[in-house]
Backbone as numpy.savetxt, mean C-alpha at the origin, in Angstrom:
# Nx Ny Nz CAx CAy CAz Cx Cy Cz
0.57 0.69 -9.77 -0.41 1.37 -9.94 -1.44 0.36 -10.28
-2.87 0.52 -9.37 -3.93 -0.19 -8.81 -5.19 0.21 -10.02
-5.40 1.05 -9.99 -6.61 2.13 -11.39 -6.26 3.49 -11.75
-6.73 3.63 -12.78 -6.78 4.11 -14.13 -6.92 5.45 -13.43
-5.74 6.51 -13.29 -6.06 8.18 -12.99 -6.05 8.16 -11.63
-4.90 7.26 -10.86 -5.24 7.35 -9.50 -4.27 8.64 -9.21
-4.53 9.09 -8.34 -3.26 9.98 -7.44 -1.79 9.72 -7.18
-1.12 10.10 -7.08 0.12 9.34 -7.27 1.42 10.35 -5.97
1.98 9.54 -5.22 2.88 10.37 -4.20 4.25 9.43 -4.29
4.49 9.34 -5.15 5.48 8.49 -5.93 7.32 9.26 -5.70
7.45 10.44 -5.94 8.66 11.03 -5.97 8.39 12.74 -6.03
9.34 13.44 -5.75 8.97 14.69 -4.83 8.09 15.63 -6.60
8.47 15.15 -7.62 7.66 16.03 -9.06 6.18 15.50 -8.41
5.87 14.69 -7.70 3.90 14.68 -7.66 3.68 15.11 -6.01
4.86 16.61 -5.74 4.29 17.52 -4.57 3.83 18.22 -5.33
3.78 18.90 -6.39 3.17 20.44 -7.29 1.02 19.77 -6.62
1.23 18.88 -7.83 -0.68 18.45 -7.70 -1.18 17.50 -6.30
0.02 17.05 -5.80 -0.55 16.99 -4.16 -1.16 18.66 -3.33
-0.19 19.57 -4.11 -0.88 20.56 -2.60 -1.58 21.66 -3.36
-1.44 21.22 -4.40 -2.88 21.65 -4.73 -4.19 20.85 -4.41
-4.02 19.88 -4.73 -5.39 19.23 -3.86 -5.73 19.05 -2.62
-4.07 19.74 -1.87 -4.21 19.84 0.02 -5.26 21.33 -0.33
-4.78 21.76 -0.69 -5.26 23.48 -0.76 -6.75 23.10 -0.86
-7.47 23.12 -2.09 -8.26 22.92 -1.97 -9.02 22.19 -1.13
-8.76 20.66 -0.69 -9.40 20.31 0.82 -9.46 21.70 1.80
-8.26 22.14 1.84 -8.56 23.09 3.16 -8.98 24.18 2.99
-9.40 24.78 1.28 -9.99 25.73 1.10 -11.76 25.74 1.87
-12.11 24.48 1.46 -13.37 24.17 1.95 -14.17 23.94 3.53
-12.79 24.28 4.12 -12.33 24.12 5.05 -12.33 22.67 6.42
-11.58 21.99 5.51 -11.73 20.48 6.37 -10.19 20.35 5.68
-9.78 19.10 7.07 -8.24 18.88 7.23 -8.12 17.93 5.83
-7.23 18.16 5.52 -6.73 17.19 3.85 -6.05 16.33 4.23
-6.68 15.00 4.76 -5.42 13.88 4.98 -5.71 13.04 2.96
-4.43 12.77 3.04 -3.40 12.08 1.97 -4.00 10.65 2.08
-4.26 9.97 1.36 -4.93 7.94 1.65 -3.64 7.62 0.72
-2.67 6.74 1.71 -1.52 6.12 0.62 -2.05 4.84 0.72
-1.44 4.18 -0.56 -1.94 2.64 -1.03 -0.56 1.79 -2.11
-0.77 0.86 -1.39 0.05 -0.44 -2.35 -1.34 -1.13 -2.65
-0.94 -1.71 -4.39 -2.05 -2.74 -4.59 -1.58 -3.81 -4.24
-0.60 -3.86 -4.10 0.29 -5.51 -4.01 -0.56 -6.38 -5.39
-0.99 -7.21 -5.83 -1.79 -8.12 -6.41 -2.60 -7.55 -6.88
-3.08 -6.68 -6.41 -4.42 -5.93 -7.52 -3.74 -4.79 -7.96
-2.32 -5.04 -7.70 -1.85 -3.73 -8.99 -1.97 -4.64 -10.62
-1.64 -3.85 -11.48 -2.01 -3.77 -12.51 -1.02 -3.34 -13.85
-0.49 -3.95 -14.47 0.58 -4.59 -15.13 0.43 -3.48 -16.80
-0.37 -3.37 -16.68 -0.64 -2.49 -17.77 -0.47 -1.01 -17.66
-0.73 -0.99 -16.13 -0.63 0.30 -15.35 0.40 0.86 -15.80
1.36 0.09 -15.24 2.25 0.72 -14.38 3.82 -0.23 -14.90
3.48 -0.87 -15.77 4.82 -1.53 -16.89 5.11 -2.63 -16.21
5.37 -2.96 -15.52 5.95 -3.85 -14.53 5.51 -5.51 -13.83
5.76 -6.13 -13.97 5.21 -7.15 -13.51 4.43 -7.10 -12.03
3.18 -7.63 -11.97 2.72 -7.86 -10.69 3.20 -8.69 -9.17
3.19 -8.50 -8.36 4.26 -8.78 -7.13 2.75 -9.18 -6.42
3.05 -10.02 -4.86 2.15 -11.07 -4.52 3.68 -11.16 -3.07
2.36 -11.05 -1.91 3.02 -11.48 -0.85 3.11 -12.80 -0.90
2.09 -13.88 -1.70 2.50 -15.07 -2.42 2.04 -14.95 -3.55
2.65 -15.60 -4.29 2.61 -15.95 -5.46 1.83 -16.95 -5.51
1.76 -18.26 -5.36 1.43 -18.71 -4.98 -0.07 -18.75 -5.25
-0.69 -18.54 -3.99 -2.06 -18.64 -3.01 -3.01 -17.17 -4.68
-1.73 -16.66 -4.70 -2.60 -15.55 -6.37 -2.64 -16.42 -7.05
-2.08 -16.61 -8.09 -1.65 -17.82 -9.01 -2.89 -18.49 -8.93
-3.11 -19.24 -7.82 -3.80 -20.13 -8.08 -5.56 -19.54 -8.21
-5.81 -18.49 -7.72 -7.06 -17.87 -8.50 -7.29 -17.51 -9.45
-6.25 -17.20 -10.07 -6.24 -16.72 -11.59 -6.46 -18.09 -12.12
-5.42 -19.17 -12.29 -6.01 -20.23 -12.53 -7.17 -20.95 -12.35
-7.90 -20.49 -11.23 -9.61 -21.24 -10.82 -10.28 -19.87 -12.48
-10.14 -18.74 -11.79 -10.63 -18.04 -13.25 -10.38 -18.28 -14.16
-9.08 -18.97 -14.63 -9.07 -19.03 -16.49 -8.12 -17.37 -16.97
-7.80 -17.15 -16.02 -7.15 -16.07 -16.14 -5.62 -15.63 -15.99
-5.10 -17.37 -15.20 -3.55 -16.94 -15.36 -2.17 -17.01 -17.24
-2.00 -16.57 -17.16 -1.10 -16.64 -18.15 0.01 -15.48 -17.91
1.22 -15.76 -18.82 2.50 -14.76 -18.54 2.11 -13.37 -18.33
1.24 -13.04 -18.72 0.84 -11.35 -19.26 0.33 -10.94 -17.15
-0.23 -11.95 -16.82 -0.77 -12.04 -15.49 -0.49 -13.30 -14.32
1.12 -13.27 -14.62 1.22 -14.70 -13.73 2.02 -13.29 -12.78
2.09 -13.71 -11.47 2.37 -12.88 -10.21 4.18 -13.89 -9.72
4.61 -12.12 -9.08 6.53 -12.45 -8.40 5.90 -12.45 -7.52
6.23 -13.06 -6.33 6.35 -12.78 -4.85 7.54 -12.14 -4.34
7.17 -11.12 -3.67 7.88 -9.97 -3.02 9.20 -10.64 -2.44
10.32 -10.26 -2.31 11.47 -10.98 -1.78 11.39 -9.79 -0.68
12.44 -10.50 0.20 12.85 -9.05 1.46 13.14 -7.67 1.23
14.38 -7.44 0.07 14.80 -6.53 -0.32 13.76 -5.41 -0.84
12.29 -6.02 -1.33 10.95 -5.40 -2.29 10.54 -5.50 -0.87
10.03 -6.17 -0.20 9.25 -5.25 0.58 9.27 -4.24 2.16
10.68 -4.19 2.25 11.56 -3.08 2.42 11.69 -2.12 1.83
11.69 -2.17 0.69 11.16 -0.86 -0.32 10.28 -0.71 -0.63
9.17 -1.37 -0.11 7.61 -0.65 -0.35 7.57 -0.15 1.06
8.45 -0.60 2.11 7.77 0.22 4.04 8.64 1.61 3.59
10.49 1.49 2.87 10.11 2.74 2.46 9.55 3.93 1.38
8.81 3.39 0.69 7.69 4.12 -0.10 6.88 4.38 0.25
6.30 3.45 1.29 5.06 4.35 2.10 5.81 5.68 3.00
7.12 5.85 3.72 7.98 6.71 3.91 7.52 7.57 3.19
8.06 7.82 1.92 8.54 8.54 0.81 7.06 9.27 0.73
6.21 8.18 0.62 4.48 9.01 0.65 4.20 10.26 1.73
4.46 9.83 2.97 4.09 10.08 4.28 5.16 12.01 3.89
5.99 11.60 3.75 6.98 12.79 3.24 6.17 13.94 2.21
6.32 13.27 1.38 5.96 14.12 0.28 4.68 15.03 0.58
3.39 14.17 1.57 2.27 14.72 1.99 2.20 16.18 2.85
3.54 15.72 3.97 4.26 16.66 4.83 4.63 18.40 3.81
5.25 17.34 3.07 5.40 18.97 2.12 4.36 19.42 1.38
3.74 18.92 0.96 2.30 19.17 0.23 1.96 19.81 0.85
1.69 19.80 1.79 0.04 20.54 3.15 -0.44 20.13 3.52
-0.43 18.68 3.15 -1.49 17.70 4.04 -1.62 17.76 5.52
-2.42 17.42 6.29 -2.54 17.66 7.40 -2.19 16.62 8.23
-1.92 15.22 7.41 -2.00 14.05 7.31 -2.41 13.00 6.52
-2.01 11.70 6.82 -2.29 10.43 5.76 -3.39 9.38 6.83
-3.41 8.76 5.20 -4.76 7.42 5.72 -3.69 6.30 5.40
-3.55 5.37 6.39 -2.61 4.50 5.02 -3.82 3.53 5.07
-3.88 3.03 3.68 -4.97 2.30 3.26 -5.08 0.54 3.41
-5.71 0.20 4.35 -4.76 -1.45 4.91 -6.01 -2.32 4.42
-7.41 -2.01 4.10 -8.48 -2.54 4.11 -8.03 -3.12 2.17
-9.79 -3.26 2.03 -10.31 -3.67 0.54 -8.93 -4.64 -0.24
-8.26 -5.17 1.10 -7.87 -6.49 -0.48 -6.17 -6.09 -0.71
-6.20 -4.51 -0.36 -4.98 -3.99 -0.85 -3.52 -4.14 -0.36
-2.33 -3.94 -0.33 -0.89 -4.78 0.08 -1.38 -5.25 1.76
-1.36 -4.46 2.39 -0.91 -4.12 3.92 -2.21 -5.60 4.32
-3.82 -5.55 4.23 -4.32 -6.71 3.76 -3.83 -7.40 3.59
-3.20 -7.87 2.34 -2.27 -9.10 1.62 -1.81 -9.70 2.82
-1.20 -8.72 3.29 0.42 -9.33 3.99 -0.38 -10.20 5.50
-1.56 -9.50 6.17 -3.17 -10.05 7.37 -3.01 -11.14 6.74
-3.61 -11.13 5.85 -4.50 -12.07 5.51 -3.75 -13.60 5.91
-4.60 -14.36 6.63 -4.15 -15.66 6.22 -4.22 -16.88 5.29
-5.42 -16.39 4.16 -5.51 -16.95 2.66 -4.37 -16.64 1.90
-4.38 -15.38 2.32 -3.34 -14.93 0.57 -1.67 -14.67 1.26
-1.37 -14.54 2.61 -0.40 -14.88 2.87 0.21 -16.16 3.66
1.21 -16.70 2.34 1.38 -18.26 2.49 2.39 -18.73 3.22
3.22 -17.45 3.47 5.18 -17.00 3.27 5.47 -17.96 5.03
6.41 -18.23 4.91 7.44 -19.08 6.19 8.46 -18.39 6.31
8.33 -16.90 6.78 9.76 -16.47 6.79 9.07 -15.35 7.71
10.04 -14.42 8.13 9.73 -12.97 9.20 8.13 -12.22 8.62
7.82 -12.98 7.37 6.90 -11.70 6.96 5.48 -12.96 6.71
5.25 -13.77 7.87 4.18 -14.45 7.48 4.20 -15.55 8.28
3.29 -16.18 8.69 3.28 -17.71 9.26 2.10 -17.65 10.63
2.63 -16.88 11.08 1.99 -16.28 12.78 1.55 -14.97 12.80
-0.14 -14.92 13.09 -0.78 -13.22 13.34 0.56 -12.60 13.31
1.14 -12.48 14.27 2.12 -11.58 15.08 3.17 -11.69 13.61
3.48 -12.39 13.19 4.46 -12.30 11.87 4.28 -11.87 10.30
2.71 -12.04 10.28 2.14 -11.27 9.13 1.17 -10.15 9.80
2.03 -9.36 11.08 0.97 -8.24 11.66 2.34 -7.25 11.06
3.59 -7.60 11.11 5.12 -7.52 11.25 4.64 -5.96 9.89
4.48 -6.14 8.34 4.18 -5.80 7.33 3.73 -4.05 7.85
2.06 -4.10 8.49 1.31 -3.20 8.93 2.28 -2.06 9.81
2.58 -2.83 10.20 3.56 -2.69 12.10 4.67 -1.39 11.46
5.41 -2.33 10.64 6.84 -1.05 10.29 6.59 -0.65 9.54
5.16 -0.21 8.06 4.95 0.57 7.45 3.96 2.36 8.32
3.75 1.82 9.34 2.99 2.55 10.27 4.20 3.05 11.35
4.97 2.65 11.62 6.47 3.20 12.06 7.37 3.67 11.55
7.53 3.57 9.98 7.97 4.41 9.03 7.36 5.40 8.72
6.16 5.48 8.88 5.71 7.14 8.72 5.45 7.73 9.93
5.67 7.02 10.59 5.75 8.14 12.50 7.45 8.68 12.37
8.15 7.98 11.90 9.53 8.50 11.82 10.13 9.06 10.87
9.11 9.37 9.35 9.01 10.84 9.20 8.46 11.79 9.78
7.13 12.02 10.82 6.34 12.78 10.90 7.64 13.68 12.08
7.85 12.11 12.80 9.16 13.02 13.53 10.35 13.67 13.27
10.85 13.49 12.03 11.77 13.92 11.50 11.10 15.28 11.02
10.50 15.67 10.27 10.24 17.33 9.83 9.32 17.37 11.71
9.73 16.99 12.57 8.66 17.76 13.74 7.10 17.92 13.41
6.74 17.12 12.91 4.95 17.37 12.68 3.98 16.34 13.86
4.34 16.59 15.22 3.90 16.08 15.72 2.05 16.34 15.30
1.70 16.99 15.14 0.17 17.29 14.67 -0.04 16.38 13.54
0.64 15.99 13.14 0.37 15.62 11.43 -0.35 14.13 11.73
-1.33 14.14 11.25 -2.08 12.77 11.86 -1.77 11.40 11.08
-1.88 10.48 11.17 -1.20 9.22 10.82 -2.20 8.37 10.90
-3.31 7.91 10.42 -4.25 6.79 10.58 -3.92 5.60 9.43
-4.52 4.76 10.18 -4.27 3.16 9.43 -5.79 3.53 9.03
-6.63 2.58 7.98 -7.77 1.96 7.66 -6.97 0.47 7.87
-7.89 -0.36 8.57 -7.42 -2.03 8.87 -9.12 -2.71 8.55
-8.70 -4.07 7.69 -9.59 -4.66 7.99 -9.57 -5.42 8.47
-10.36 -6.19 9.84 -9.46 -7.31 10.38 -9.50 -8.96 10.47
-11.14 -8.63 9.72 -10.99 -10.17 9.36 -10.99 -10.69 7.72
-9.79 -11.32 8.12 -9.18 -11.73 6.19 -10.55 -12.11 5.36
-10.78 -11.36 4.42 -11.28 -12.53 3.63 -10.85 -13.61 2.85
-12.45 -14.33 2.38 -11.53 -15.41 1.90 -11.15 -15.97 0.25
-12.07 -14.64 -0.42 -11.68 -14.39 -2.40 -11.56 -13.42 -2.31
-10.88 -12.30 -3.05 -10.77 -11.63 -4.01 -11.86 -12.37 -5.33
-12.01 -11.17 -5.71 -12.61 -10.99 -7.57 -11.05 -10.45 -8.27
-10.50 -11.39 -9.28 -8.85 -10.54 -9.65 -9.47 -10.10 -11.02
-9.12 -8.88 -10.88 -9.26 -8.14 -12.32 -8.48 -9.00 -13.97
């Protein structure tokens, strides 16, 4: 969870409230697009109950330390490969929930320092594996998220279902941490 009272699309229990939101939007004559995201290092332990995870914990923890906010509650854990693959599947699940709820599409939120931006950022992504380093490797996560969402659309035979990604192309040099 990244902010209080945020809409959810985690599991099938979230379909009814998403369906109601999609219905309200459509009743106004608009397409209903569900924005999905993962906060990454901007997620809040006080809301989720789990430790905050980051693309590169070192970079995030250094920022916290500079701001005098590093402690056992705020210390970040680095994503391991299975965590990354699970999150890609979480984006696919959110797409499936959106389809079942009757949305006309999704927008993958890849800007404003959320997880996709964190993977792309050369400042925050200090990984030396297949998820970091070169621009091509830093782009792997966003591209795999889009591919996973497209596979769900294909599974449900919904070619009209819109899949968009909001993406900030320039990495931000700093972010204000909570």
